[in-house]
Each structure stands twice: as C-alpha cells, then as structure tokens.
N, C-alpha and C positions, 0 to 999 in steps of 0.2 A: 502492500497501500504505498501510497504518496505521500510525504507529513512537507510542511511546511515551514521554513523554524526563517522568522523577518531576520533576526540580530542574521542568517549566513549573507541577507541581501543587501544587511548592513555594513556589512564586514567583505562583501565583493562592490561595494563602490568605486572602494580607490581604485578598480580596476578598469573597474568601466568609468569614470573620470580619466586617467590614461591612452586608454582608449580613442576618447573625444580627444585629446587635446592632443593625442599626436593624427589622427583625421583633422584639427585645426592647424598642427604644423605641416602638414600635408599640400592642405589648401591653400597656404601659405606662399609655399615655395613655386608650385604648379603658377601661385600667380606672379609674382615674382619674377621669377623665366620667362612667360610669356609678356610680361611690360617693358623686359628684357632686352628683347627678342623685336618688340616693336620701335623700341626707340631703336636700336640700334639701323632697322631695315625702312625704316621714317627715316632714318637723317640724306641716306643716299639714296629717297626718290625725290627730295626738296632739290640734293645738288643738280640732280640732272632734270628738274623743272625751269634751275636759274638760268642752264648753260642755251 
C-alpha cells in the first residue's frame, strides 16, 4: 500500500530548488549566447549596408 509522508516532500524541496536553479541558469546561458551571436552578426550587416 502507498503511504504518503509530508516530511519527505519537505526534505526534497532542496533538490527541487536546485533543479529549478539549473533550468534558469541554462536558460540564461542560451539567452546570453543568442544575444551575443545576434550582436556579432548584426555588426557585420551594418558595415555592409554603409558601403
């Protein structure tokens, strides 16, 4: 039979928080890389438009 113990949920909140933190860090890295590549390649386009 399945037993539910609320203290197990409270004990696992640390791992849940670490997982969420990891997700946000990865999302931040992806956004940062996207913005960086956007600025790198948009600078080259602006120079070509001026000529």
